[in-house]
Residue frames as qw, qx, qy, qz and C-alpha x, y, z in Angstrom:
[[0.000, 0.888, 0.460, 0.000, 0.00, 0.00, 0.00],
 [0.399, 0.441, -0.054, 0.803, 1.53, 3.36, -0.98],
 [0.236, -0.418, -0.506, 0.717, 1.62, 5.84, 1.90],
 [0.002, 0.545, 0.420, 0.726, -0.99, 8.57, 1.69],
 [0.081, -0.018, 0.428, -0.900, -2.78, 11.23, 3.69],
 [0.177, -0.585, -0.778, -0.144, -6.30, 10.65, 4.94],
 [0.163, -0.845, -0.229, -0.456, -8.42, 13.39, 6.48],
 [0.459, -0.816, 0.230, -0.267, -6.88, 13.06, 9.95],
 [0.801, -0.401, 0.420, 0.145, -4.03, 10.61, 9.56],
 [0.261, 0.612, -0.686, -0.295, -0.97, 9.52, 7.65],
 [0.971, 0.026, 0.165, -0.169, -1.54, 6.00, 6.36],
 [0.233, -0.659, 0.678, 0.228, 1.90, 4.38, 6.39],
 [0.420, 0.371, -0.735, -0.382, 3.13, 1.71, 3.99],
 [0.139, -0.016, -0.978, 0.152, 2.05, -1.07, 6.39],
 [0.331, -0.551, -0.645, -0.414, -1.45, 0.38, 6.78],
 [0.388, -0.458, -0.532, 0.598, -0.84, 1.89, 10.21],
 [0.021, 0.840, 0.301, 0.452, -2.71, 5.15, 10.74],
 [0.468, -0.188, -0.327, 0.799, -0.72, 7.87, 12.48],
 [0.002, -0.867, -0.446, 0.223, -2.79, 10.85, 13.70],
 [0.451, 0.269, 0.241, 0.816, -2.15, 13.96, 11.63],
 [0.035, -0.827, -0.317, 0.463, -2.54, 17.68, 12.28],
 [0.473, 0.409, 0.345, 0.700, -2.38, 20.37, 9.60],
 [0.066, -0.759, -0.201, 0.616, -2.06, 24.13, 9.71],
 [0.521, 0.439, 0.520, 0.516, -2.81, 25.61, 6.30],
 [0.106, -0.266, 0.027, 0.958, -2.31, 29.15, 4.99],
 [0.464, 0.563, 0.321, -0.603, -5.13, 31.08, 3.37],
 [0.617, 0.658, -0.248, -0.353, -3.67, 30.70, -0.12],
 [0.899, 0.294, -0.292, 0.141, -1.15, 28.48, -1.86],
 [0.717, -0.648, 0.081, 0.243, 1.67, 27.59, 0.56],
 [0.200, 0.878, -0.434, -0.029, 5.12, 29.10, 0.18],
 [0.218, 0.406, -0.879, 0.125, 6.72, 26.04, 1.78],
 [0.856, -0.297, -0.332, -0.262, 5.71, 22.74, 3.36],
 [0.028, -0.547, 0.709, -0.444, 7.09, 21.96, 6.82],
 [0.829, -0.210, -0.495, -0.152, 6.80, 18.43, 8.22],
 [0.199, -0.651, 0.500, -0.535, 7.30, 18.35, 12.00],
 [0.756, -0.112, -0.639, 0.082, 8.34, 15.46, 14.25],
 [0.494, -0.785, 0.053, -0.371, 7.81, 15.79, 18.00],
 [0.037, 0.570, -0.735, 0.366, 10.05, 15.01, 20.97],
 [0.382, -0.064, -0.911, 0.144, 10.03, 11.93, 23.21],
 [0.065, -0.362, -0.750, 0.549, 6.87, 11.64, 25.29],
 [0.258, 0.432, 0.094, -0.859, 5.04, 14.30, 23.30],
 [0.481, 0.431, 0.742, 0.184, 2.82, 14.22, 20.21],
 [0.340, 0.460, 0.433, 0.697, 1.66, 16.40, 17.31],
 [0.202, -0.914, -0.346, -0.063, -0.06, 18.98, 19.55],
 [0.599, -0.444, 0.029, 0.665, 3.47, 20.18, 20.33],
 [0.338, 0.063, 0.387, 0.856, 3.37, 22.23, 17.13],
 [0.064, 0.796, 0.601, -0.020, 0.12, 24.12, 17.66],
 [0.138, -0.866, -0.018, 0.480, 1.81, 27.47, 18.28],
 [0.287, -0.366, 0.596, 0.654, 4.41, 26.99, 15.54],
 [0.289, 0.374, 0.806, 0.356, 1.78, 25.77, 13.09],
 [0.082, 0.880, 0.451, -0.125, -0.51, 28.75, 13.61],
 [0.223, -0.773, 0.191, 0.563, 2.42, 31.17, 13.44],
 [0.279, -0.231, 0.689, 0.628, 3.80, 29.82, 10.18],
 [0.263, 0.541, 0.769, 0.217, 0.39, 29.35, 8.53],
 [0.031, 0.904, 0.273, -0.327, -0.29, 33.04, 9.12],
 [0.114, -0.715, 0.418, 0.549, 2.87, 33.75, 7.10],
 [0.651, 0.532, -0.307, -0.447, 1.93, 31.50, 4.19],
 [0.175, 0.386, -0.906, 0.000, 3.55, 28.20, 5.17],
 [0.857, -0.187, -0.268, -0.398, 1.79, 24.83, 5.49],
 [0.115, -0.475, 0.800, -0.349, 2.72, 22.75, 8.54],
 [0.858, -0.096, -0.404, -0.303, 2.02, 19.04, 9.02],
 [0.135, -0.483, 0.770, -0.396, 2.69, 16.99, 12.16],
 [0.772, -0.117, -0.572, -0.252, 2.06, 13.35, 13.06],
 [0.694, -0.546, 0.400, -0.247, 1.91, 11.37, 16.28],
 [0.352, 0.483, -0.799, -0.067, 4.87, 9.03, 15.90],
 [0.786, -0.158, -0.581, -0.139, 4.37, 5.34, 16.74],
 [0.598, -0.212, -0.609, 0.476, 4.17, 4.78, 20.47],
 [0.152, -0.185, -0.286, 0.928, 3.20, 8.38, 21.25],
 [0.360, 0.093, -0.043, -0.927, 0.04, 10.44, 21.47],
 [0.775, 0.181, 0.311, -0.520, -2.93, 8.68, 19.88],
 [0.521, 0.470, -0.663, -0.259, -0.75, 6.52, 17.62],
 [0.935, -0.147, -0.296, -0.130, -0.74, 2.74, 18.12],
 [0.811, 0.003, -0.407, 0.421, 1.37, 1.25, 20.93],
 [0.180, -0.889, 0.099, -0.409, 1.32, 4.11, 23.44],
 [0.528, -0.736, 0.406, -0.123, 4.46, 3.99, 25.57],
 [0.881, -0.080, 0.416, 0.210, 6.11, 1.15, 23.64],
 [0.110, -0.644, 0.482, 0.583, 9.16, 1.64, 21.45],
 [0.807, 0.514, 0.129, -0.260, 8.43, 1.01, 17.77],
 [0.801, -0.071, 0.357, 0.475, 12.08, 0.85, 16.72],
 [0.134, -0.581, 0.281, 0.752, 14.40, 3.13, 14.78],
 [0.166, 0.052, 0.787, 0.592, 13.63, 1.45, 11.45],
 [0.053, 0.658, 0.748, 0.073, 9.87, 1.88, 11.78],
 [0.097, -0.831, -0.218, 0.502, 10.18, 5.52, 12.84],
 [0.187, -0.415, 0.491, 0.743, 12.57, 6.26, 9.99],
 [0.132, 0.264, 0.833, 0.468, 10.23, 4.60, 7.48],
 [0.019, 0.776, 0.600, -0.192, 7.29, 6.59, 8.83],
 [0.088, -0.721, 0.091, 0.681, 9.17, 9.82, 8.13],
 [0.140, -0.143, 0.719, 0.665, 9.95, 8.67, 4.59],
 [0.066, 0.518, 0.831, 0.190, 6.26, 7.81, 4.11],
 [0.061, -0.792, -0.362, 0.487, 5.25, 11.17, 5.58],
 [0.096, -0.530, 0.354, 0.765, 7.43, 13.05, 3.11],
 [0.087, 0.062, 0.826, 0.553, 6.22, 11.03, 0.13],
 [0.036, 0.625, 0.779, -0.039, 2.55, 11.36, 1.07],
 [0.018, -0.808, -0.190, 0.558, 2.70, 15.14, 1.50],
 [0.121, -0.436, 0.522, 0.723, 4.86, 15.60, -1.58],
 [0.229, 0.264, 0.871, 0.345, 2.53, 13.50, -3.76],
 [0.096, 0.785, 0.610, -0.049, -0.29, 15.98, -3.33],
 [0.008, -0.979, -0.017, 0.205, 1.79, 19.15, -3.62],
 [0.801, 0.122, 0.188, 0.556, 4.64, 18.82, -6.10],
 [0.405, 0.618, 0.113, 0.665, 7.00, 21.68, -6.72],
 [0.330, -0.875, 0.034, -0.352, 6.68, 23.41, -3.34],
 [0.285, 0.503, -0.691, 0.434, 9.84, 23.46, -1.17],
 [0.833, -0.432, -0.281, -0.203, 9.48, 20.83, 1.55],
 [0.117, 0.576, -0.631, 0.507, 11.42, 20.97, 4.83],
 [0.752, -0.349, -0.559, 0.020, 11.57, 18.66, 7.85],
 [0.171, -0.657, 0.411, -0.609, 11.70, 19.95, 11.42],
 [0.765, -0.216, -0.600, 0.091, 12.61, 17.58, 14.23],
 [0.332, -0.738, 0.306, -0.501, 12.47, 18.42, 17.92],
 [0.511, -0.481, 0.670, -0.242, 14.66, 16.28, 20.20],
 [0.620, 0.019, 0.783, 0.038, 13.72, 12.66, 19.34],
 [0.624, 0.713, 0.293, -0.128, 12.15, 13.94, 16.12],
 [0.175, 0.871, -0.427, -0.167, 15.51, 15.45, 15.21],
 [0.444, -0.368, 0.812, 0.091, 17.14, 12.07, 15.80],
 [0.686, 0.389, 0.614, -0.034, 14.72, 10.42, 13.38],
 [0.456, 0.878, -0.003, -0.147, 15.35, 13.13, 10.77],
 [0.088, -0.759, 0.625, 0.164, 19.14, 12.73, 11.07],
 [0.568, -0.112, 0.812, 0.074, 18.94, 8.95, 10.63],
 [0.649, 0.592, 0.476, -0.047, 16.68, 9.16, 7.57],
 [0.320, 0.924, -0.167, -0.126, 18.69, 11.94, 5.97],
 [0.278, -0.657, 0.686, 0.146, 22.02, 10.28, 6.76],
 [0.592, 0.052, 0.797, 0.113, 20.84, 7.13, 5.02],
 [0.000, -0.162, 0.547, 0.821, 19.93, 9.17, 1.94],
 [0.091, 0.431, 0.897, 0.038, 16.19, 8.50, 2.24],
 [0.084, 0.789, 0.414, -0.446, 14.95, 12.10, 1.94],
 [0.423, 0.085, 0.428, 0.794, 15.81, 13.25, -1.60],
 [0.018, 0.724, 0.525, 0.447, 12.61, 15.32, -1.83],
 [0.429, -0.805, -0.299, 0.281, 13.54, 17.40, 1.23],
 [0.304, 0.862, -0.059, 0.402, 14.95, 20.92, 0.92],
 [0.152, 0.546, -0.562, 0.602, 16.47, 21.18, 4.41],
 [0.602, -0.400, -0.661, 0.201, 16.43, 19.98, 8.00],
 [0.208, -0.690, 0.204, -0.662, 15.54, 22.19, 10.97],
 [0.677, -0.130, -0.670, 0.274, 16.99, 20.50, 14.06],
 [0.336, -0.705, 0.126, -0.611, 15.66, 21.84, 17.37],
 [0.469, -0.527, 0.618, -0.346, 17.59, 20.35, 20.28],
 [0.826, 0.196, -0.459, -0.264, 18.06, 17.04, 18.41],
 [0.831, -0.458, 0.298, -0.100, 18.75, 13.91, 20.43],
 [0.695, 0.536, -0.442, 0.185, 22.41, 12.98, 19.90],
 [0.810, -0.582, 0.067, 0.013, 24.96, 11.28, 22.18],
 [0.764, 0.370, -0.215, 0.483, 28.45, 11.51, 20.69],
 [0.179, 0.592, -0.361, 0.698, 30.99, 12.70, 23.25],
 [0.699, -0.569, 0.098, -0.423, 29.27, 11.24, 26.33],
 [0.060, 0.495, -0.838, 0.223, 31.82, 9.52, 28.53],
 [0.197, -0.032, 0.949, -0.246, 30.99, 5.83, 29.16],
 [0.608, 0.179, -0.035, -0.772, 27.89, 6.03, 26.98],
 [0.647, 0.152, -0.691, -0.285, 28.31, 2.45, 25.79],
 [0.169, 0.000, -0.870, 0.463, 28.53, 1.24, 29.37],
 [0.388, 0.191, 0.383, -0.816, 25.25, 3.04, 30.08],
 [0.638, 0.221, -0.427, -0.602, 23.82, 1.49, 26.92],
 [0.444, 0.098, -0.890, 0.041, 24.79, -1.97, 28.17],
 [0.056, 0.102, 0.745, -0.657, 23.15, -1.37, 31.54],
 [0.523, 0.273, 0.153, -0.793, 19.92, -0.10, 30.00],
 [0.583, 0.246, -0.647, -0.426, 20.02, -2.86, 27.42],
 [0.238, 0.014, -0.935, 0.262, 20.28, -5.44, 30.19],
 [0.268, 0.215, 0.553, -0.759, 17.36, -3.83, 32.01],
 [0.578, 0.291, -0.202, -0.735, 15.30, -3.90, 28.82],
 [0.538, 0.151, -0.806, -0.196, 15.93, -7.65, 28.50],
 [0.198, -0.067, -0.872, 0.443, 15.47, -8.61, 32.14],
 [0.057, 0.583, 0.655, -0.478, 12.53, -6.32, 32.89],
 [0.192, 0.268, 0.464, 0.822, 11.30, -4.63, 29.69],
 [0.246, -0.722, -0.534, -0.364, 8.07, -3.55, 31.37],
 [0.478, -0.497, -0.353, 0.632, 9.84, -1.89, 34.30],
 [0.186, 0.745, 0.271, 0.581, 8.93, 1.78, 34.22],
 [0.345, -0.347, -0.371, 0.789, 9.60, 5.00, 36.04],
 [0.116, 0.882, 0.450, -0.076, 7.53, 8.13, 36.26],
 [0.409, 0.102, 0.111, 0.900, 8.61, 11.42, 34.69],
 [0.048, 0.773, 0.395, -0.493, 7.33, 14.95, 35.18],
 [0.533, 0.404, 0.436, 0.602, 7.09, 16.45, 31.69],
 [0.011, 0.944, 0.246, 0.220, 5.95, 19.95, 32.72],
 [0.582, -0.025, -0.165, 0.796, 8.58, 22.65, 33.32],
 [0.103, -0.799, -0.353, 0.476, 7.97, 26.06, 34.96],
 [0.192, -0.414, 0.357, 0.815, 9.95, 27.63, 32.11],
 [0.210, 0.355, 0.792, 0.450, 7.26, 26.68, 29.60],
 [0.257, -0.233, -0.199, -0.916, 4.56, 28.99, 28.31],
 [0.508, -0.036, 0.529, -0.679, 1.28, 28.75, 30.24],
 [0.822, 0.267, -0.160, -0.477, -0.30, 26.82, 27.40],
 [0.616, 0.364, -0.696, 0.055, 2.57, 24.34, 27.17],
 [0.064, -0.270, 0.783, -0.557, 2.79, 23.89, 30.94],
 [0.675, 0.040, 0.342, -0.652, -0.92, 23.09, 31.18],
 [0.832, 0.318, -0.331, -0.311, -0.69, 20.59, 28.33],
 [0.475, 0.363, -0.766, 0.237, 2.35, 18.78, 29.69],
 [0.210, -0.230, 0.688, -0.656, 0.86, 18.73, 33.18],
 [0.567, 0.144, 0.568, -0.579, -2.57, 17.30, 32.36],
 [0.654, 0.396, -0.371, -0.527, -2.88, 16.06, 28.76],
 [0.856, -0.173, 0.466, -0.142, -3.44, 12.27, 28.90],
 [0.857, 0.505, 0.008, 0.103, -1.68, 11.85, 25.54],
 [0.149, 0.795, -0.529, 0.255, 1.63, 13.04, 27.04],
 [0.831, -0.008, -0.536, 0.148, 3.74, 10.08, 28.21],
 [0.351, -0.768, 0.314, -0.434, 4.41, 10.04, 31.96],
 [0.809, -0.357, 0.466, -0.026, 5.64, 6.48, 32.55],
 [0.445, 0.679, -0.546, -0.207, 8.73, 5.33, 30.63],
 [0.991, -0.083, 0.098, -0.023, 9.42, 1.61, 30.18],
 [0.532, -0.567, 0.502, 0.378, 13.02, 0.37, 30.33],
 [0.626, 0.228, 0.622, 0.411, 12.78, -1.02, 26.81],
 [0.287, 0.896, 0.303, 0.151, 11.44, 2.27, 25.49],
 [0.223, -0.929, 0.228, 0.189, 14.23, 4.31, 27.06],
 [0.616, -0.294, 0.600, 0.418, 16.85, 1.92, 25.73],
 [0.548, 0.549, 0.537, 0.332, 15.37, 2.31, 22.26],
 [0.076, 0.994, 0.082, -0.006, 15.60, 6.08, 22.59],
 [0.434, -0.715, 0.437, 0.330, 19.30, 5.85, 23.47],
 [0.629, 0.043, 0.652, 0.421, 19.97, 3.63, 20.48],
 [0.388, 0.812, 0.392, 0.190, 18.14, 6.06, 18.21],
 [0.108, -0.976, 0.138, 0.126, 20.25, 8.97, 19.48],
 [0.572, -0.428, 0.578, 0.394, 23.41, 6.92, 18.93],
 [0.587, 0.395, 0.606, 0.364, 22.31, 6.20, 15.35],
 [0.196, 0.960, 0.199, 0.034, 21.61, 9.90, 14.80],
 [0.314, -0.827, 0.364, 0.292, 25.15, 10.79, 15.90],
 [0.603, -0.128, 0.676, 0.403, 26.57, 8.18, 13.55],
 [0.478, 0.578, 0.589, 0.301, 24.47, 9.14, 10.53],
 [0.003, -0.931, -0.109, 0.350, 25.00, 12.90, 10.96],
 [0.345, -0.511, 0.517, 0.594, 28.31, 12.66, 9.09],
 [0.304, 0.165, 0.800, 0.491, 26.45, 11.49, 5.97],
 [0.230, 0.758, 0.521, -0.318, 23.66, 14.09, 5.90],
 [0.419, 0.180, 0.423, 0.783, 23.80, 15.77, 2.50],
 [0.021, -0.814, -0.497, -0.300, 20.96, 18.24, 3.15],
 [0.078, 0.507, -0.221, 0.830, 21.35, 21.85, 4.31],
 [0.542, -0.506, -0.650, 0.168, 20.65, 22.05, 8.03],
 [0.150, -0.675, 0.191, -0.696, 19.82, 24.63, 10.68],
 [0.606, -0.200, -0.694, 0.333, 20.79, 23.59, 14.22],
 [0.273, -0.638, 0.050, -0.718, 18.96, 25.38, 17.04],
 [0.644, -0.194, -0.679, 0.295, 19.79, 24.49, 20.66],
 [0.445, -0.870, -0.097, -0.189, 19.38, 25.73, 24.21],
 [0.292, 0.658, -0.541, 0.435, 22.61, 26.98, 25.76],
 [0.328, -0.383, 0.672, -0.542, 21.46, 25.50, 29.09],
 [0.846, 0.017, -0.377, -0.378, 20.09, 22.20, 27.78],
 [0.399, -0.496, 0.714, -0.292, 20.51, 19.60, 30.55],
 [0.906, 0.137, 0.339, -0.216, 19.23, 16.64, 28.52],
 [0.830, 0.437, 0.049, 0.343, 21.68, 16.77, 25.62],
 [0.570, -0.589, 0.048, 0.571, 25.16, 17.95, 26.57],
 [0.197, 0.892, -0.168, -0.371, 26.87, 20.89, 24.91],
 [0.248, -0.477, 0.759, 0.368, 29.70, 18.66, 23.74],
 [0.491, 0.290, 0.814, 0.113, 27.29, 16.37, 21.91],
 [0.376, 0.860, 0.285, -0.195, 25.73, 19.35, 20.14],
 [0.008, -0.836, 0.405, 0.371, 29.15, 20.73, 19.23],
 [0.371, -0.215, 0.848, 0.310, 30.29, 17.42, 17.80],
 [0.488, 0.579, 0.653, -0.011, 27.05, 17.29, 15.80],
 [0.227, 0.921, -0.006, -0.317, 27.73, 20.77, 14.44],
 [0.140, -0.637, 0.662, 0.369, 31.18, 19.64, 13.35],
 [0.470, 0.042, 0.869, 0.146, 29.82, 16.43, 11.81],
 [0.516, 0.685, 0.466, -0.216, 27.07, 17.91, 9.63],
 [0.562, 0.102, 0.425, 0.703, 28.53, 18.43, 6.13],
 [0.081, 0.491, 0.372, 0.783, 26.10, 21.25, 5.27],
 [0.283, -0.670, -0.524, 0.443, 25.38, 23.05, 8.52],
 [0.278, 0.507, 0.282, 0.765, 24.33, 26.43, 7.12],
 [0.265, -0.643, 0.058, -0.716, 22.83, 28.10, 10.20],
 [0.614, -0.257, -0.683, 0.302, 23.11, 27.54, 13.93],
 [0.196, -0.639, 0.156, -0.727, 22.17, 29.21, 17.18],
 [0.458, -0.257, -0.745, 0.412, 22.54, 28.53, 20.90],
 [0.256, -0.745, -0.254, -0.561, 19.84, 30.52, 22.68],
 [0.114, 0.336, -0.596, 0.720, 20.99, 32.10, 25.92],
 [0.421, -0.097, 0.568, -0.701, 19.15, 30.52, 28.83],
 [0.715, 0.131, -0.391, -0.564, 17.54, 28.01, 26.49],
 [0.628, -0.230, 0.695, -0.266, 16.40, 24.64, 27.85],
 [0.332, -0.040, 0.891, 0.307, 15.86, 21.37, 25.99],
 [0.262, 0.606, 0.735, 0.155, 12.30, 21.91, 24.75],
 [0.179, -0.173, 0.082, 0.965, 12.94, 25.32, 23.23],
 [0.134, -0.362, -0.620, -0.683, 9.68, 25.36, 21.29],
 [0.461, -0.660, -0.576, -0.138, 7.76, 25.59, 24.55],
 [0.502, -0.303, -0.343, 0.734, 9.97, 27.95, 26.55],
 [0.010, 0.903, 0.385, -0.191, 8.33, 31.27, 27.43],
 [0.193, -0.828, 0.186, 0.493, 11.45, 33.42, 27.03],
 [0.304, -0.315, 0.701, 0.563, 12.83, 31.75, 23.90],
 [0.492, 0.454, 0.742, 0.037, 9.77, 30.78, 21.86],
 [0.344, 0.873, 0.161, -0.307, 9.19, 34.14, 20.09],
 [0.090, 0.774, -0.514, -0.359, 12.68, 34.43, 18.66],
 [0.412, -0.127, 0.885, 0.174, 12.91, 30.72, 17.91],
 [0.526, 0.591, 0.604, -0.089, 9.71, 30.86, 15.85],
 [0.271, 0.904, -0.099, -0.314, 10.99, 33.95, 14.05],
 [0.173, -0.579, 0.731, 0.317, 14.26, 32.16, 13.25],
 [0.505, 0.170, 0.840, 0.099, 12.44, 29.13, 11.84],
 [0.460, 0.798, 0.348, -0.177, 10.34, 31.40, 9.63],
 [0.085, 0.861, -0.373, -0.334, 13.46, 33.26, 8.47],
 [0.364, -0.314, 0.837, 0.262, 15.16, 29.98, 7.62],
 [0.533, 0.431, 0.727, 0.021, 12.21, 28.78, 5.55],
 [0.367, 0.889, 0.242, -0.132, 11.89, 32.07, 3.68],
 [0.198, 0.932, -0.303, -0.028, 15.49, 33.25, 3.37],
 [0.893, 0.194, -0.319, 0.252, 17.76, 30.34, 4.23],
 [0.346, 0.323, -0.482, 0.738, 19.22, 32.16, 7.21],
 [0.379, -0.575, -0.644, 0.334, 18.37, 33.03, 10.81],
 [0.057, -0.944, -0.185, -0.266, 17.34, 36.40, 12.17],
 [0.156, 0.748, -0.406, 0.501, 19.60, 38.70, 14.17],
 [0.679, -0.236, -0.629, 0.296, 18.96, 36.92, 17.45],
 [0.413, -0.892, -0.097, -0.154, 19.09, 38.43, 20.92],
 [0.076, 0.744, -0.576, 0.330, 22.15, 39.62, 22.84],
 [0.532, -0.388, 0.698, -0.281, 23.69, 36.52, 24.37],
 [0.915, 0.287, 0.258, -0.117, 22.56, 34.14, 21.63],
 [0.177, -0.644, 0.637, 0.385, 25.52, 32.64, 19.78],
 [0.776, 0.402, -0.408, -0.263, 26.21, 30.71, 16.61],
 [0.971, -0.237, -0.020, 0.031, 27.50, 27.22, 17.40],
 [0.710, 0.381, -0.274, 0.526, 31.15, 27.92, 16.50],
 [0.032, -0.609, 0.335, -0.719, 31.32, 30.69, 19.11],
 [0.774, -0.452, 0.105, -0.431, 29.27, 28.72, 21.66],
 [0.983, -0.011, -0.155, 0.096, 31.42, 25.63, 21.24],
 [0.435, 0.567, -0.429, 0.552, 34.66, 27.44, 21.95],
 [0.235, -0.456, 0.527, -0.678, 33.49, 27.67, 25.54],
 [0.869, -0.178, -0.248, -0.389, 31.73, 24.30, 25.70],
 [0.583, -0.553, 0.574, -0.161, 32.76, 21.81, 28.41],
 [0.140, 0.376, -0.895, -0.196, 34.55, 18.55, 27.72],
 [0.487, -0.138, -0.816, -0.278, 33.01, 15.07, 27.72],
 [0.589, -0.436, 0.178, -0.657, 30.16, 14.53, 30.17]]
């Protein structure tokens, strides 16, 4: 079955229906932006971005990835291959109905990992560029393979073992905080097997980054405590066509939802789609080369 868009879902090649949200401009779109959410989240993550870009003439599409939101298998890891194939299907399905319009992929955190893997494997020839917002990568982490082994063992011995997480952060906008605090489609219990799968995906993203032939914009939080500065800096060095980058002063991991960063982040994404560059930024924001000169060593 060829992948295609239904009214409210992406129908993947295996027939799986992944919930779909769209934000459409009033007229013909200037660009198409396909958005992939972070771990534990789902397509509602892009409500603010979608409305903002649609008002400027851009069409935005977002899916609930397998295991998240209202997609099948809530809380269970679908696997890197399945997630990568879903992105390829997503691109092909959107492109089939709208040929000739520049198409970009934005990935936040885990979504950025998926985008890096697919692009690194050369599976996104229809894509104009990648917008990577705090992508999940792990190169440069001291003893990361030891940690992988420990989590891998846990996933084999007790794959259903889970721990609670608190997804809401006081730094978020009021809307985002309320959604992360109470939305039942936000993941709050993480299984050992799911977390191990996430680590393996981030490892694959770091490996495949060296092969990404697409232009990329890398946007990170200077104070991200989930992905270390060294991992971001090694990613910046690895990407063959990194054409724009910014570390937002005071920025946390989920930049798209941070009260103090969101306005300029959205403006930068719009500028990238329209002009292939970022805006001026705020005092204290830095391009990655400058930020990385002061970055710490291995974590």
